C-alpha positions in Angstrom: -21.7 -9.5 5.8 -19.7 -8.9 2.6 -20.9 -5.3 2.3 -20.1 -4.6 6.0 -16.6 -6.1 5.5 -16.0 -3.8 2.5 -17.3 -0.7 4.4 -14.9 -1.6 7.2 -12.0 -2.0 4.8 -12.8 1.4 3.2 -13.0 3.1 6.6 -9.6 1.6 7.6 -8.0 2.7 4.3 -9.4 6.3 4.7 -8.1 6.3 8.3 -4.7 5.2 7.3 -4.5 7.8 4.4 -5.7 10.5 6.8 -3.1 9.5 9.4 -0.4 9.6 6.7 -1.4 13.0 5.5 -1.5 14.4 9.0 1.8 12.9 10.0 3.8 15.3 7.8 3.5 18.8 6.4 2.0 18.6 2.9 2.3 21.7 0.6 -0.8 22.2 -1.5 -1.1 24.8 -4.3 -4.4 26.4 -5.1 -5.7 28.9 -7.6 -8.9 30.8 -8.4 -9.3 32.3 -11.9 -12.0 34.5 -13.4 -12.1 34.4 -17.2 -14.2 36.6 -19.4 -14.2 36.7 -23.2 -16.0 38.8 -25.8 -16.1 38.3 -29.6 -18.0 39.3 -32.7 -18.9 35.8 -34.0 -19.7 32.3 -32.9 -16.2 31.2 -31.9 -13.3 32.7 -30.1 -10.4 33.7 -32.3 -8.1 30.9 -33.2 -5.2 31.8 -30.9 -7.4 32.4 -27.9 -9.1 29.0 -28.2 -6.0 26.9 -29.3 -3.7 25.0 -27.0 -5.9 26.0 -24.0 -7.0 22.4 -23.1 -10.5 23.0 -24.7 -11.5 25.5 -22.0 -12.5 28.5 -24.2 -14.1 27.7 -27.6 -17.2 30.0 -27.9 -16.8 33.8 -28.4 -18.5 35.0 -25.2 -17.7 33.4 -21.9 -17.8 34.2 -18.2 -16.1 31.4 -16.3 -14.8 30.7 -12.8 -12.0 28.1 -12.4 -11.0 26.7 -9.0 -8.2 24.2 -8.5 -5.9 22.6 -5.9 -3.0 20.3 -6.5 0.2 18.8 -5.0 3.1 18.3 -7.3 5.4 15.3 -7.3 8.8 15.9 -5.6 11.5 14.9 -8.0 14.3 15.1 -5.4 13.0 12.3 -3.2 12.8 8.5 -3.8 9.1 8.3 -3.2 6.5 11.0 -3.8 2.8 11.4 -4.4 0.6 14.1 -5.9 -3.0 14.9 -6.7 -5.1 17.6 -8.3 -8.7 18.8 -8.7 -9.8 21.5 -11.0 -13.3 22.5 -12.2 -14.9 25.3 -14.1 -18.4 26.9 -13.9 -20.0 29.7 -15.7 -21.9 30.7 -18.8 -20.9 30.6 -22.5 -22.7 31.6 -25.7 -24.2 29.0 -28.0 -23.6 28.1 -31.6 -26.2 26.7 -34.0 -25.5 23.4 -35.6 -27.5 21.7 -38.3 -29.3 18.4 -37.7 -31.3 16.2 -40.1 -35.0 15.4 -39.3 -36.0 12.2 -41.1 -39.7 12.9 -40.4 -39.6 16.0 -42.6 -36.6 15.1 -44.7 -35.0 18.5 -43.9 -32.3 20.1 -41.8 -33.0 22.3 -38.8 -30.7 24.4 -36.6 -30.2 23.6 -32.9 -28.2 25.5 -30.3 -25.2 23.9 -28.5 -22.9 25.3 -25.9 -20.5 24.0 -23.2 -21.9 22.8 -19.9 -22.4 25.3 -17.1 -20.2 23.1 -14.8 -17.5 20.5 -15.7 -14.5 18.9 -14.1 -11.3 19.7 -16.0 -8.8 17.8 -13.9 -9.1 15.1 -11.2 -6.2 12.8 -10.6 -3.8 11.1 -8.3 -0.2 10.1 -8.9 2.8 8.4 -7.3 6.5 8.3 -8.1 9.2 5.9 -7.1 12.7 6.8 -8.2 12.4 7.7 -11.8 9.0 6.1 -12.6 5.5 7.5 -12.2 1.9 6.4 -12.3 -1.0 8.7 -12.8 -4.7 7.9 -12.7 -7.6 10.2 -13.7 -8.1 13.4 -15.6 -4.9 15.4 -16.1 -3.8 17.9 -18.7 -0.9 17.0 -20.9 1.1 18.9 -23.5 4.1 18.3 -25.7 7.2 16.9 -24.1 9.5 18.3 -26.8 8.1 21.7 -28.1 7.8 25.1 -26.4 4.1 24.9 -25.4 3.9 28.7 -24.9 5.1 29.5 -28.5 4.5 26.5 -30.7 1.6 25.9 -33.1 1.1 22.6 -31.4 2.4 19.0 -31.1 1.1 16.7 -33.8 0.0 13.9 -31.4 -0.7 15.4 -27.9 -0.7 19.2 -27.9 -2.9 20.3 -25.0 -5.5 21.6 -27.4 -8.4 19.5 -26.2 -9.9 18.6 -22.8 -8.0 15.8 -21.1 -9.1 12.2 -21.3 -9.4 10.1 -18.1 -6.7 7.5 -18.2 -4.1 5.4 -16.5 -0.6 6.7 -17.5 2.8 5.4 -16.5 6.3 6.2 -17.5 9.6 7.9 -16.7 9.9 11.2 -14.8 11.7 13.3 -17.4 14.8 11.7 -18.9 16.6 8.9 -17.2 20.2 7.8 -17.8 20.5 4.5 -19.6 22.8 2.1 -17.7 26.4 1.7 -18.9 26.3 4.8 -21.1 27.8 7.1 -18.4 25.0 9.6 -18.9 25.7 10.0 -22.7 22.3 8.5 -23.6 19.0 9.1 -21.8 15.5 7.7 -22.3 12.1 9.2 -21.6 8.8 7.5 -22.3 5.1 7.0 -21.3 2.2 4.7 -22.0 -1.4 5.3 -21.2 -4.9 3.8 -21.6 -8.1 5.9 -21.2 -11.7 6.3 -22.4 -13.2 9.4 -24.0 -16.0 11.3 -22.2 -17.5 13.2 -25.1 -20.2 10.7 -26.2 -23.0 13.2 -25.7 -21.0 16.1 -27.3 -20.4 14.0 -30.4 -24.0 12.9 -30.7 -25.4 16.3 -30.1 -23.2 18.1 -32.6 -23.6 15.4 -35.3 -25.9 16.1 -38.3 -27.2 12.5 -38.3 -27.2 12.6 -42.0 -23.9 11.4 -43.5 -20.6 10.0 -42.2 -20.4 8.1 -38.9 -19.9 8.6 -35.2 -18.2 6.4 -32.6 -19.3 6.0 -29.0 -17.6 4.6 -25.9 -14.2 4.8 -27.7 -11.0 4.0 -25.8 -7.7 5.9 -26.2 -4.1 4.8 -26.0 -0.9 6.8 -26.1 2.8 5.9 -26.0 6.0 7.7 -26.5 9.8 7.0 -26.5 12.5 9.6 -26.7 16.2 9.2 -26.6 18.5 12.1 -25.8 22.3 12.6 -25.8 24.0 14.1 -22.8 22.2 17.4 -22.0 25.2 18.9 -20.2 27.1 19.2 -23.4 26.9 22.3 -25.6 25.2 20.2 -28.4 22.6 17.5 -27.8 20.1 15.6 -29.9 16.6 14.2 -29.0 15.0 11.6 -31.3 12.0 9.3 -30.9 8.4 8.7 -31.8 4.9 9.1 -30.5 1.9 6.9 -31.3 -1.8 7.2 -30.3 -4.7 4.8 -31.0 -8.5 4.8 -30.8 -10.2 1.4 -30.3 -13.2 -0.3 -28.8 -16.7 1.1 -28.5 -19.2 1.0 -31.3 -19.7 3.0 -34.6 -23.0 4.1 -36.2 -22.9 4.7 -40.0 -25.3 7.1 -41.6 -26.3 7.7 -45.3 -29.0 10.2 -46.3 -30.3 10.3 -42.7 -30.5 6.6 -42.2 -28.5 4.6 -39.7 -27.8 1.7 -42.0 -25.2 -0.2 -39.9 -23.6 -0.4 -36.5 -20.2 -2.0 -35.6 -19.5 -3.2 -32.1 -15.9 -3.7 -30.9 -14.3 -5.1 -27.8 -11.9 -3.4 -25.5 -10.4 -6.3 -23.4 -6.8 -6.9 -22.3 -6.0 -8.6 -25.6 -7.2 -5.5 -27.5 -5.1 -3.2 -25.2 -2.1 -5.4 -25.9 -2.7 -4.9 -29.6 -2.6 -1.2 -29.1 0.8 -1.6 -27.6 2.1 -4.0 -30.3 -0.3 -3.7 -33.3 -1.0 -6.7 -35.5 -3.4 -7.8 -38.1 -6.8 -8.3 -36.5 -9.4 -10.9 -37.7 -12.1 -8.8 -36.1 -11.6 -5.7 -38.3 -9.7 -7.1 -41.3 -6.8 -4.7 -40.7 -4.7 -3.7 -37.8 -7.1 -3.3 -35.0 -7.9 0.3 -34.0 -7.1 3.7 -35.6 -3.4 4.4 -35.2 -1.5 7.6 -35.8 1.7 9.2 -34.6 4.9 11.1 -35.5 8.6 10.7 -35.8 10.2 13.5 -33.7 13.7 15.0 -33.8 15.3 18.0 -32.1 18.9 19.3 -32.1 19.9 21.8 -29.4 23.0 24.0 -29.2 23.9 26.0 -26.1 25.8 29.3 -26.7 28.6 30.5 -24.4 26.1 32.9 -22.7 23.8 29.8 -22.1 21.2 31.0 -24.6 19.9 28.0 -26.7 19.2 27.4 -30.4 17.0 24.5 -31.4 16.0 23.0 -34.7 13.3 20.3 -34.8 10.7 18.4 -36.9 7.8 16.2 -36.4 6.8 13.9 -39.3 3.2 12.6 -39.1 1.9 9.2 -40.0 -1.5 7.6 -40.2 -0.6 4.2 -41.7 2.4 2.2 -43.0 3.1 4.7 -45.9 3.6 7.5 -43.4 5.7 5.4 -41.1 8.0 4.7 -44.1 8.1 8.5 -44.8 6.4 8.1 -48.1 4.4 11.4 -47.4 7.0 13.8 -48.9 7.7 17.0 -47.0 4.7 16.6 -44.7 5.4 17.7 -41.1 6.1 20.4 -38.6 9.5 22.1 -39.1 10.7 24.5 -36.5 13.4 26.8 -35.1 13.5 28.1 -31.6 15.7 30.6 -29.7 15.6 30.6 -25.9 17.3 33.2 -23.8 18.9 32.4 -20.4 18.0 35.8 -19.1 14.9 37.9 -18.7 14.6 40.7 -21.3 12.7 42.1 -24.1 13.0 38.8 -26.0 13.0 35.6 -24.0 12.0 33.2 -26.7 11.2 33.0 -30.4 9.7 30.2 -32.4 9.3 30.0 -36.2 7.5 27.0 -37.7 6.5 25.8 -41.2 3.8 23.2 -41.5 2.8 21.2 -44.5 0.3 18.4 -44.7 -0.5 18.4 -48.4 1.2 15.2 -49.6 -0.5 12.5 -47.4 1.3 9.8 -49.4 -0.6 10.8 -52.5 -4.4 10.9 -53.1 -5.0 7.2 -54.0 -5.7 4.4 -51.5 -6.6 0.9 -52.5 -6.6 -2.1 -50.1 -8.2 -5.4 -51.3 -9.7 -5.9 -47.8 -11.9 -2.9 -48.4 -13.7 -4.7 -51.2 -14.3 -8.4 -50.5 -14.4 -10.5 -53.7 -12.3 -8.1 -55.7 -9.9 -9.5 -58.3 -7.5 -6.6 -57.9 -4.9 -7.8 -55.4 -2.4 -4.9 -55.8 -2.3 -2.3 -53.0 -1.8 1.4 -53.0 -1.3 3.0 -49.6 -2.1 6.7 -50.1 -4.8 9.0 -48.9 -3.5 9.1 -45.4 -6.3 11.4 -44.4 -4.7 12.9 -41.3 -6.8 12.8 -38.1 -9.7 11.1 -39.9 -10.7 7.5 -40.0 -13.4 5.4 -41.8 -14.3 3.4 -38.6 -13.7 5.8 -35.7 -14.3 9.4 -34.8 -11.8 12.0 -35.9 -8.8 12.6 -33.7 -10.5 15.1 -31.4 -12.1 15.3 -28.0 -15.1 17.6 -27.4 -14.6 18.8 -31.0 -11.0 20.1 -30.5 -8.0 18.3 -32.1 -6.1 16.2 -29.7 -3.1 16.9 -31.9 -2.2 20.1 -33.7 -5.0 22.7 -33.9 -3.4 23.8 -37.2 -5.8 21.5 -38.9 -9.3 23.0 -38.5 -11.0 21.1 -35.7 -14.5 19.5 -36.1 -16.1 22.0 -33.6 -16.1 24.6 -36.4 -18.3 22.4 -38.6 -21.6 24.1 -38.0 -23.2 21.8 -40.7 -22.8 19.0 -38.2 -20.2 17.0 -40.2 -18.0 15.2 -37.6 -14.6 15.0 -39.4 -11.7 17.3 -40.2 -12.6 19.0 -43.5 -9.3 20.9 -44.1 -6.4 18.6 -43.4 -4.8 19.3 -46.8 -3.2 22.5 -45.3 0.0 24.4 -45.5 1.3 27.5 -43.7 3.6 29.0 -41.1 3.4 30.1 -37.4 5.5 32.6 -35.4 5.7 33.0 -31.6 7.5 35.6 -29.5 7.6 36.3 -25.8 9.5 38.5 -23.3 9.4 40.9 -20.4 8.6 44.5 -20.7 9.4 45.0 -17.0 9.7 42.9 -13.8 5.9 43.0 -13.5 4.8 42.7 -17.2 5.3 39.8 -19.6 4.1 39.7 -23.2 3.5 37.1 -25.8 2.6 37.4 -29.5 1.4 34.6 -31.8 0.7 34.8 -35.5 0.4 32.7 -38.5 -1.1 32.1 -42.0 -2.5 28.9 -43.5 -4.2 27.8 -46.7 -6.2 24.6 -47.1 -7.6 22.6 -50.0 -10.1 20.4 -48.2 -9.1 16.8 -47.5 -7.8 14.0 -49.6 -11.2 12.4 -50.3 -13.3 15.6 -50.6 -11.1 18.4 -51.9 -12.3 21.9 -52.1 -13.1 23.5 -55.5 -11.8 26.8 -54.1 -9.2 26.7 -51.3 -9.7 28.5 -48.0 -7.2 30.6 -46.1 -6.7 32.3 -42.8 -4.5 34.8 -41.1 -4.6 34.9 -37.3 -2.8 36.9 -34.6 -2.9 37.3 -30.8 -1.2 39.7 -28.5 -1.1 39.0 -24.8 0.1 41.0 -21.8 0.3 39.6 -18.2 0.7 41.9 -15.2 2.0 40.4 -11.9 0.8 42.8 -9.2 3.8 43.6 -7.0 1.6 44.5 -4.0 -0.2 41.2 -3.9 2.0 38.2 -4.4 0.2 35.6 -6.6 -2.3 37.9 -8.2 -2.0 38.1 -12.0 -4.1 40.0 -14.6 -3.9 38.9 -18.2 -5.3 40.5 -21.4 -5.4 38.9 -24.8 -6.6 40.5 -28.0 -6.8 38.4 -31.2 -8.3 38.3 -34.6 -8.9 35.9 -37.6 -9.1 37.1 -41.2 -10.1 34.9 -44.1 -12.4 32.2 -45.3 -11.4 29.3 -43.1 -12.7 30.6 -39.7 -14.3 33.8 -40.9 -13.5 37.4 -39.8 -13.3 37.1 -36.0 -12.2 39.6 -33.4 -12.2 39.0 -29.7 -10.6 39.7 -26.3 -9.9 37.6 -23.2 -9.4 39.0 -19.7 -8.5 36.8 -16.7 -7.7 37.6 -13.1 -6.0 34.8 -11.2 -4.7 34.2 -7.7 -2.3 31.5 -6.9 -1.4 30.5 -3.4 0.0 27.8 -1.2 -1.1 26.2 2.1 0.1 23.3 4.2 -1.9 20.5 5.7 -0.8 18.1 8.3 1.6 18.5 11.2 3.4 21.8 11.7 
């Protein structure tokens, strides 16, 4: 009887939803994209694979992407949206090393992306200035120019999305009694990673550790002065956390310990307001984030100049800005008109301080008589209890730090987070039908704070993109990217990407 009652309830709900959709005209966007890449090595060049939501990582790919979505309407009190997006095709493989305890030796095994995966699948609602989203949805920086930047330090759009429940404000909202002079924007989310198999399959099972069934949390708060003024400032912070699941620790090919953690409502509350946890001996979970600032000035011709920074933190020392000059420092020019130069971004990135190389916490060594504490060795994007800050091997934050997917020895962490360099982005219009974009940069890395390199590695990368909007077929675009890497960090890579996409719109419901 209970099952019958539930089935009836589901049927009634579906009928009501169908009736609602059919009672009004609902615009739905759709697209179909064919993507092909060719390269000379294992991985696609840095600027082809970066900030692409983890879609293209291998050098050779033939992919078909199909999607449909309805966007939220910001000019109505209530609105809803949804989206579904999947990819299918073939990709080349990469050989990773794995340890065999039976023979006490390493052997190579081939790994490549699945032939079919869901990239986005979500539903969302909005009431007044507040939204709620559930499911898989791509996110990127809310402050930086995602077409030209090197990447946000906390959520950049570099990795595949994480299924989550996310709520917050639609864009910036006026704070009451400030007459529009101060606005607020913010979000909070909880989700769970889906890369268990990926992590286990790419791990060497020899040293370090891997986490499984890990949960993810993100929160952000930005404050902005009145944007209608010529000069305005945005200031705020982002914070992300990994928690829950279990961790397996390996030494010389032996799994010598496994930690199990909970992920209940109390744990989720501790991700929102962290506190010392009796379960872990420290603040529960792995927390990281950034202090963010942007100043914008609008010229008389409505062009804009921006200066901004993001300061990273991994623990209390970073929060207190005891990590020196570490951070992303940028300048941006944005034109109000179409032309040869529509936007320029110049960024300097430095992550070489990390609050110094020494870290000592008495809680790490029970029974010690040394009670003093030194909070250095921030070890950006790495943690002693959780996986590195990545999803399907690609950094969730900035790709400027070499992602774990490139570790063909099967080591699961970031090996080059002591890194410094610069990035430049340029975009514009050659004609009404042709847009271009150029990205380039240089970086040098000295390993990480715990395992520095005897000899530093470096890399120079560049990508040139042209996009042709066919005037005879509205919605049909052809894009070409040519890119290369030169140096000892990624190797000498050369590759190209070609995509053909068609975007359209159809209506469902009553005419």
